[in-house]
C-alpha positions as a printed NumPy array, in Angstrom:
array([[  0.   ,   0.   ,   0.   ],
       [  1.353,   3.411,  -0.975],
       [  1.235,   5.791,   2.003],
       [  2.924,   8.718,   0.262],
       [  0.395,  11.558,   0.439],
       [ -1.051,  12.815,  -2.829],
       [ -0.006,  16.501,  -2.966],
       [ -2.75 ,  18.98 ,  -3.816],
       [ -3.428,  22.701,  -3.475],
       [ -6.354,  25.083,  -3.53 ],
       [ -7.79 ,  28.425,  -2.525],
       [-10.526,  29.841,  -0.41 ],
       [-11.565,  32.148,  -3.239],
       [-13.181,  35.408,  -2.181],
       [-14.299,  38.753,  -3.531],
       [-16.064,  41.893,  -2.405],
       [-19.761,  41.757,  -3.23 ],
       [-20.612,  43.96 ,  -6.216],
       [-23.78 ,  44.929,  -4.311],
       [-22.628,  45.944,  -0.828],
       [-18.866,  45.356,  -0.623],
       [-19.155,  42.521,   1.898],
       [-16.923,  39.45 ,   1.584],
       [-18.256,  36.576,  -0.527],
       [-16.665,  33.121,  -0.779],
       [-16.763,  31.005,  -3.941],
       [-17.745,  27.348,  -3.572],
       [-17.581,  24.738,  -6.325],
       [-19.988,  21.842,  -6.826],
       [-18.406,  18.64 ,  -8.095],
       [-21.029,  16.35 ,  -9.649],
       [-18.758,  13.286,  -9.376],
       [-18.905,  13.545,  -5.565],
       [-22.068,  15.674,  -5.275],
       [-20.26 ,  17.919,  -2.821],
       [-19.537,  21.596,  -2.226],
       [-15.922,  22.527,  -1.61 ],
       [-13.199,  25.058,  -2.262],
       [-11.445,  24.889,  -5.646],
       [ -8.516,  22.488,  -5.327],
       [ -6.681,  19.747,  -7.148],
       [ -3.597,  17.583,  -7.459],
       [ -0.228,  19.058,  -8.305],
       [  1.186,  18.273, -11.718],
       [  4.684,  16.785, -11.785],
       [  7.233,  19.49 , -10.891],
       [  4.531,  22.096, -10.163],
       [  4.798,  24.318,  -7.09 ],
       [  1.809,  24.231,  -4.731],
       [  1.072,  27.965,  -5.051],
       [  1.018,  27.747,  -8.859],
       [ -1.189,  24.645,  -8.667],
       [ -3.646,  26.521,  -6.43 ],
       [ -3.938,  29.339,  -8.996],
       [ -4.273,  26.862, -11.882],
       [ -7.007,  24.919, -10.089],
       [ -8.957,  28.12 ,  -9.345],
       [ -8.791,  29.076, -13.023],
       [ -9.753,  25.584, -14.238],
       [-12.608,  25.06 , -11.783],
       [-14.087,  28.571, -11.531],
       [-12.916,  30.466, -14.626],
       [-11.508,  33.25 , -12.419],
       [ -7.985,  34.486, -11.946],
       [ -6.856,  34.897,  -8.344],
       [ -4.223,  36.726,  -6.353],
       [ -2.818,  34.602,  -3.558],
       [ -2.924,  35.984,  -0.053],
       [ -2.157,  34.321,   3.258],
       [ -1.388,  30.624,   3.352],
       [ -4.091,  28.897,   5.397],
       [ -4.094,  25.497,   7.095],
       [ -3.059,  22.372,   5.249],
       [ -5.683,  19.628,   5.169],
       [ -4.653,  15.995,   5.676],
       [ -7.178,  13.257,   4.928],
       [ -7.771,  10.045,   3.022],
       [ -9.35 ,  10.037,  -0.437],
       [ -9.924,   6.812,  -2.345],
       [ -7.875,   4.929,   0.248],
       [ -4.791,   7.151,  -0.094],
       [ -3.558,   9.957,   2.132],
       [ -3.947,  13.393,   0.616],
       [ -2.355,  16.692,   1.668],
       [ -3.961,  19.911,   0.42 ],
       [ -2.223,  23.256,   0.958],
       [ -4.657,  26.192,   0.925],
       [ -4.276,  29.923,   0.428],
       [ -6.698,  32.789,   0.538],
       [ -7.242,  33.889,  -3.043],
       [ -8.8  ,  37.181,  -4.048],
       [-10.821,  36.723,  -7.224],
       [ -9.889,  38.789, -10.235],
       [-11.412,  38.756, -13.697],
       [-13.264,  35.728, -14.88 ],
       [-16.403,  33.979, -15.948],
       [-17.606,  30.532, -14.912],
       [-18.383,  27.932, -17.555],
       [-19.689,  24.545, -16.342],
       [-17.421,  21.588, -17.108],
       [-17.137,  17.876, -16.302],
       [-15.352,  18.548, -12.985],
       [-17.422,  21.477, -11.708],
       [-21.005,  22.041, -12.818],
       [-21.893,  24.994, -10.545],
       [-20.276,  27.672,  -8.428],
       [-21.851,  29.878,  -5.78 ],
       [-20.701,  33.18 ,  -4.309],
       [-21.94 ,  33.148,  -0.712],
       [-21.541,  35.213,   2.426],
       [-19.141,  33.456,   4.833],
       [-21.815,  32.128,   7.229],
       [-23.801,  30.696,   4.334],
       [-20.646,  29.211,   2.784],
       [-19.804,  27.474,   6.083],
       [-23.25 ,  25.84 ,   6.13 ],
       [-23.117,  24.786,   2.458],
       [-19.649,  23.183,   2.527],
       [-19.781,  19.389,   2.676],
       [-16.678,  18.843,   4.854],
       [-16.334,  20.503,   8.297],
       [-12.584,  21.03 ,   7.655],
       [-13.529,  23.247,   4.686],
       [-15.769,  25.385,   6.905],
       [-12.832,  26.04 ,   9.252],
       [-10.905,  27.463,   6.288],
       [-13.624,  30.121,   5.862],
       [-12.961,  31.239,   9.455],
       [ -9.218,  31.363,   8.719],
       [ -9.873,  33.456,   5.625],
       [-11.921,  35.983,   7.608],
       [ -9.229,  36.181,  10.3  ],
       [ -6.514,  36.743,   7.675],
       [ -8.543,  39.486,   5.974],
       [ -9.203,  41.141,   9.335],
       [ -5.476,  41.085,  10.158],
       [ -4.401,  42.609,   6.828],
       [ -6.817,  45.553,   6.784]])
């Protein structure tokens, strides 16, 4: 059995609401797992985690992002193998979502609503970390 963790990276993607300027968090829906999560994915061979996080955001949401604070790293098992996902806060830039085979929907939600919608409790904790990091940088 291979116990080498699968390396992955992602972002807690956020923006200021175009309506009232409040923080909104982007969640992705993956039809394969029928879950709501943050954009993330496996690193390609030789790829740095921060670059992988930006690539995954672009692939899954259609948005560019600017990386902010590094958040907690998640460690869990997926398909019987250990997985390690490094996360950053990512401020959304330009973009437009187009559904694809990996992600069929995205939602921009206020943090409390995002916490409730996320499938995994560990993902909800990342929303709290994002808010703390934004509070500390303003």
